[in-house]
Each structure stands twice: as structure tokens, then as C-alpha cells.
N, C-alpha and C positions, 0 to 999 in steps of 0.2 A: 503494500500499498505505499504510495508518494506521498509524502508531505509537504507544501512548498509554503512558506511563509516570506510575501513581499515586505522588504524593511525599508528603514532610515536609519543612518548612524547616528542621530540624534533623539530616538524615538522611547520614549521609556515604556509604553507600552509595548513593542517591538521586543526590546530586550527581554519584559518580561514573558510575553508569548514565548522567546526563544529559550529561555529557563525555566516554564512549566515542561516545554518536552521534550528537552535535556533533564529535569528532574527525572522526568518518567522515564529516560531512557528510548526515545522513542527517536529515530533521524529523520533530518531532514532538509531541506534545501533550501536556503537562502538568495532570497533575489533580492538586492540592493537598488532603489528604484530613486534615490537622492537625486539624481539629475533628471535633467526636465524629459529627455527621450527617453531613459527606463523609466519614467512617472508615464509618459503617453504610452507606452507598450504594454505595461501592466492596464493600465484603463481600458485600452482595446478589448484585451483579454477578459477584463471585469468593466463593464462600462457603467454599473452604478460605483466603483472605489471610489472616493475620495477622499480617502484617510489612509494608513496604513496604521496597524500591520493587517495585512489580507493574508487571511491563512486560507488552504487549497485543503482537501486532505481526499486521495485520491480521483480529482478532477472535478471535487463540490465543492463549490465555494462556502468557507463557514460564517465566514467573515472577520471581524475584528478582535482582539482582547476581549471587550465584552461578551460578547457572544460566547468564545467558545471556554469561560466561567460560568457563563449562564447555562450553558450544556455539556459541563464538564465530565460530569459521571459518564453519561451514554456516549461519548467522543472515548474517552479514555476505554470505555470497555468494549467498544469497537473496536478501537488502536492493539489492545491487549490480544483481543483475539487473531489479528489480523498478523502479530509479529510473534505469537506464543510455536 
């Protein structure tokens, strides 16, 4: 199961999201969108995205850190089954 996180270097919520995945030993691919070109590329893939982080799990857009925390348990259960 692939996990992608679109981030910016100065984003505290990006750091929290990455720390959450790391704490649960879940590998992810970080995509830095700190420059305009890469941010625009993210928006082409996720048109509704206005902020970072943007978390995508197995091709499904989860959204940002708040959404990750809101659905933490079901997301974690699904990921643990995939990586078991």
C-alpha cells in the first residue's frame, strides 16, 4: 500500500503527519511542494487541495493532518493489515 505525503519544509502539520507515520513504522513517500511549480503539480493531481500536508493512501486522498487524526483508528487498522 503506497503512502504519499505532499509537504512544505516550514509546515508544522506536515511534520506532525510525517512523525505519525514514522511512529507507526509506516513507510511513506514525501513530495516537497515548497516551490510554485511543484505546488501546481500537486493541485493538478488533487484539485481541491489548497493547503499541505495532503496525504494519499493507496491512491485515495485522505486530506490533511486533521482528517488523518479524525480517522486515525480506521486508517491505522487498514494500514496495519496491509503491512502485516
